[in-house]
C-alpha positions, 0 to 999 in steps of 0.5 A: 356819757361814752359807751364801750364798743358794742362788739366787745360787750359792756365794759366793767364801768358800764356794768357798774353804772347800769346794773349789778353783776347779779343780774347783768347777764344771762345765757344765749338761748341758741348756744348757751354761752354767757351773754350780757342781758341787753345784748342783741347778738351772741358773741359766740354763735352770732345768733340774735338774742333780742331779749330772749336771754335764759336765766340758766345755762342752756343745759339746765334749761333743756334738762328742765324742759325734758323733765317736765315732758316726762312728768306730764307723760307719766301723769297722762299714762297714770290717768289712762290706767286709772280710768281704764280699770 
């Protein structure tokens, strides 16, 4: 069994043998670049991934996180207003 050069990422043959295209990748948690889910380092920013692959692009992930914070704050403000009156 031969592997492609790890600096180049997985070859098409590697992806065919070890995973399907639907779950073979993800997104770097630091820069949002698309990476192979088993990569140790991002080829774009050089950041260590080590299993921290995002399932969605970073922009979508950050937007979801901000939306969650806004909803939690609104719920807390609603509780304070409800119980203060």
